[in-house]
C-alpha positions as a Markdown table, in Angstrom:
| # | Residue | x | y | z |
|---|---|---|---|---|
| 1 | Unk | 64.7 | 62.2 | 340.9 |
| 2 | Unk | 67.3 | 59.8 | 339.3 |
| 3 | Unk | 69.6 | 61.4 | 336.7 |
| 4 | Unk | 69.5 | 59.4 | 333.5 |
| 5 | Unk | 72.7 | 58.9 | 331.3 |
| 6 | Unk | 72.5 | 60.6 | 328.0 |
| 7 | Unk | 72.6 | 58.4 | 324.9 |
| 8 | Unk | 73.2 | 58.6 | 321.1 |
| 9 | Unk | 71.0 | 56.1 | 319.5 |
| 10 | Unk | 71.7 | 54.7 | 316.0 |
| 11 | Unk | 69.1 | 54.4 | 313.3 |
| 12 | Unk | 66.9 | 51.4 | 314.0 |
| 13 | Unk | 67.3 | 51.8 | 317.8 |
| 14 | Unk | 64.3 | 50.6 | 319.9 |
| 15 | Unk | 63.4 | 52.9 | 322.6 |
| 16 | Unk | 61.3 | 51.9 | 325.7 |
| 17 | Unk | 58.7 | 54.6 | 326.4 |
| 18 | Unk | 57.2 | 54.4 | 329.9 |
| 19 | Unk | 53.4 | 54.9 | 330.1 |
| 20 | Unk | 51.3 | 56.1 | 333.1 |
| 21 | Unk | 49.7 | 52.6 | 333.4 |
| 22 | Unk | 53.2 | 51.2 | 334.2 |
| 23 | Unk | 53.5 | 49.6 | 330.7 |
| 24 | Unk | 55.9 | 50.4 | 327.9 |
| 25 | Unk | 55.4 | 51.6 | 324.4 |
| 26 | Unk | 58.2 | 51.0 | 322.0 |
| 27 | Unk | 59.5 | 53.3 | 319.2 |
| 28 | Unk | 62.0 | 52.4 | 316.4 |
| 29 | Unk | 64.2 | 55.4 | 315.3 |
| 30 | Unk | 64.1 | 56.5 | 311.8 |
| 31 | Unk | 65.9 | 59.5 | 310.2 |
| 32 | Unk | 65.1 | 63.1 | 311.1 |
| 33 | Unk | 64.2 | 61.9 | 314.8 |
| 34 | Unk | 61.1 | 60.2 | 313.7 |
| 35 | Unk | 59.8 | 57.3 | 315.8 |
| 36 | Unk | 57.7 | 54.5 | 314.5 |
| 37 | Unk | 55.5 | 53.5 | 317.5 |
| 38 | Unk | 54.6 | 49.8 | 317.7 |
| 39 | Unk | 51.1 | 48.8 | 318.2 |
| 40 | Unk | 52.0 | 46.3 | 320.9 |
| 41 | Unk | 52.6 | 47.5 | 324.4 |
| 42 | Unk | 54.4 | 45.4 | 327.1 |
| 43 | Unk | 54.7 | 45.2 | 330.9 |
| 44 | Unk | 58.4 | 44.7 | 330.9 |
| 45 | Unk | 60.9 | 47.2 | 329.4 |
| 46 | Unk | 63.2 | 44.6 | 327.7 |
| 47 | Unk | 60.3 | 42.7 | 326.0 |
| 48 | Unk | 60.6 | 44.2 | 322.5 |
| 49 | Unk | 57.8 | 43.6 | 320.1 |
| 50 | Unk | 58.7 | 40.9 | 317.6 |
| 51 | Unk | 56.8 | 42.3 | 314.6 |
| 52 | Unk | 57.3 | 45.6 | 312.9 |
| 53 | Unk | 53.5 | 46.5 | 313.1 |
| 54 | Unk | 53.5 | 50.2 | 313.7 |
| 55 | Unk | 50.6 | 52.2 | 315.1 |
| 56 | Unk | 51.8 | 55.6 | 314.1 |
| 57 | Unk | 54.8 | 57.8 | 313.3 |
| 58 | Unk | 55.8 | 60.8 | 315.3 |
| 59 | Unk | 58.7 | 63.2 | 315.0 |
| 60 | Unk | 60.4 | 64.4 | 318.2 |
| 61 | Unk | 63.1 | 66.8 | 319.3 |
| 62 | Unk | 66.6 | 65.4 | 319.3 |
| 63 | Unk | 66.9 | 65.8 | 323.1 |
| 64 | Unk | 63.8 | 63.5 | 323.7 |
| 65 | Unk | 65.8 | 60.8 | 321.9 |
| 66 | Unk | 69.1 | 61.5 | 323.6 |
| 67 | Unk | 68.4 | 62.5 | 327.1 |
| 68 | Unk | 68.1 | 58.8 | 328.3 |
| 69 | Unk | 64.5 | 59.1 | 329.6 |
| 70 | Unk | 63.4 | 56.6 | 326.9 |
| 71 | Unk | 66.3 | 54.1 | 327.1 |
| 72 | Unk | 67.5 | 52.1 | 324.1 |
| 73 | Unk | 66.6 | 48.4 | 324.6 |
| 74 | Unk | 67.5 | 47.0 | 321.2 |
| 75 | Unk | 68.0 | 47.7 | 317.5 |
| 76 | Unk | 66.4 | 46.5 | 314.3 |
| 77 | Unk | 68.8 | 47.5 | 311.5 |
| 78 | Unk | 67.5 | 48.8 | 308.2 |
| 79 | Unk | 68.4 | 46.8 | 305.1 |
| 80 | Unk | 69.6 | 49.9 | 303.4 |
| 81 | Unk | 69.8 | 53.7 | 304.1 |
| 82 | Unk | 66.7 | 54.5 | 302.1 |
| 83 | Unk | 64.6 | 52.4 | 304.4 |
| 84 | Unk | 65.5 | 54.6 | 307.2 |
| 85 | Unk | 63.3 | 57.4 | 305.9 |
| 86 | Unk | 59.6 | 57.2 | 306.7 |
| 87 | Unk | 57.2 | 57.0 | 303.7 |
| 88 | Unk | 53.9 | 58.3 | 305.3 |
| 89 | Unk | 51.2 | 58.3 | 302.8 |
């Protein structure tokens, strides 16, 4: 098994999440290790969804974000720090 490089993603980072059907889901990093998972799935890891249309939010352990298994493929910065908090209703 190939060893992946550890990473320290910044807020707004887009992580590519490999799925069993050989497609990718994408998650945008919010504060407190919460990912906003995009509705759109892609066949290629570097094809980041254009719209911020999220399917759901999930909070994960820090090591899941930092271990490199879900590589950072982009970043969509937040306009201000308050926007980096999820507001789940």
